[in-house]
C-alpha positions, 0 to 999 in steps of 0.5 A: 157475824164474826167470831167477836159477835159471839165472843158478844153475845157470850158476853151479853148472856153471861151479864143478862144472869148476873144482872137478874140478881141485882134485879132482884135486888133492885125490885127488893129495895124497891119495895121495901123504900116505898111501903117504908116510907108509906108506913115507918114500923114496916122496917122496924126492928120487931118488923124487920125480925118477923120477914126473916122469920118468915122467908127463913124456910120458905129460903130453906126449902128453895136451896134444895128445889133449887138442885132438883130443877137444875136437873131438870126435876121438879120436887112437888112433895117439899110440903108433905116432906115437912108436913110429915119431919114436923109432925114426927120430930115434934113428937119424938121431942114430946115423948123424950125431951131430946136437945135440938142438934138431935131433933135437927139431925132427926128432921134431916134423916126423914126427909132425905128418906122421903128423898131416896123416895122420891129419887129411887122412884124417879130413877130406877122406875123411869118415872118422870119427876112432876108424877113422881114427886105428885104422887108422893106429896099425897101418899106423905101427906096421907100418913101425916094424917094417918098417924097424927090422927086428928090431935095435935103437938102444942107448945107445952109439950116441946122442951123449952130449949127447942122452942127458945131456938126457933123465938131466938136470934144472934146479933139480932139475925133469927136462928131460924133465918141463920141456919137456913142461910148457912144452908144456901152458902152451902149448896152455893159452895157445893154447886159452883165448887165442886164436881158434883154440883156442877154434874146437876147443871150438865144433866140439865143443859143436856140430859144424854150429852151429859152421859156421854161424857161420863157424868153418872146420872143416876147418882146425881139424881139421887143426891139431887131428891136426897138433899131436896127432901133432907132440907123439906125435912130440916124445915119442918124442924124450924117450922116446929121451932117457929111454930111450936103449934104442929098438926097434919096440915103442916107445910101443906101448900109450901111447895107452891111457894117453893117453885114460885121462889125457885122461877123467879130467882131465875133458876130455869125450870127447864133445867141446866142454870140458876143459881141457889143465891138468886132462888133464895133472894126470890125467896127473900121477894116474894116474901116481902110481897107477901108482908107489904102489899098488905100495909099497901092495901092492895086487895088479896088478888092483885098480890096473887097476880102479882106472883103470878106474873113475876113467875110468866116473866122469868120463865120467858126470861128463861126462854129469851136467853137460852133462844140468844145462848143457842144462836150464839153457839151456834155463830160460834161455831159457824166460824170455827176451822 
């Protein structure tokens, strides 16, 4: 083995990571093409709009989950945070008639507070992220049920302008999906261009080495969970705007869809690698699967089995890439004078 071999290994790793996104695009294109060939209405304007509406909230939450998973963490509370934000925002809208912009800010604030709670428990309490966020999942869901008290907010209680935001579009693209895409772009820039974003990769790759290198681990972990919570809170506002009806079950179980989208999108569940773009593609692919397989008359059981197989394949690929990368680094190190 030579230094050239090590460089070849690094190049191979880079190609795998790049073509993974292309693989998702290819799978998406094939699925859409097959479904459209059997049912041309699948690509009608209204059908495409419905797909984008359905993908918006999952895509938004996947961006926040990506930031957390990169640090070797996880946030299982996003569904409950979404539900709490949706109900509190809906209540404020029905009581005060506030505009859409203040509602969005309120949702962000509610979510950020919940994310900060997760961050404090995990960082200062030294509680594993899985356990901490599983606990807050139940606690926050209980708060939503207590606040709702069996009641629900109906579309007739919400301002018309807010409902128009939930159903409107610009150049055929729903406002909700446009918001999600803007967030995706912002998170991608944050992770790729800013030191705080790059520090998250360092923490996920090797926490001890990152700390020794001067990475402020506590602050970065807090940033990750506050951002995840804030985007889940924003997702609650989008949820309320899209459906118009909000009760205590809003967002129930969506955390599993979000984790699936992130993993399928190439974000390593072990931390340290992945992109917001990949997570976004994962969210879009799973949304298309949910909508396309019924058109193809595939049983609900097989829909879930396909998603499960995609998750297992993604984890296996992550493991393969990490083993290959470690081997390439060892080979490179053995040739350093």
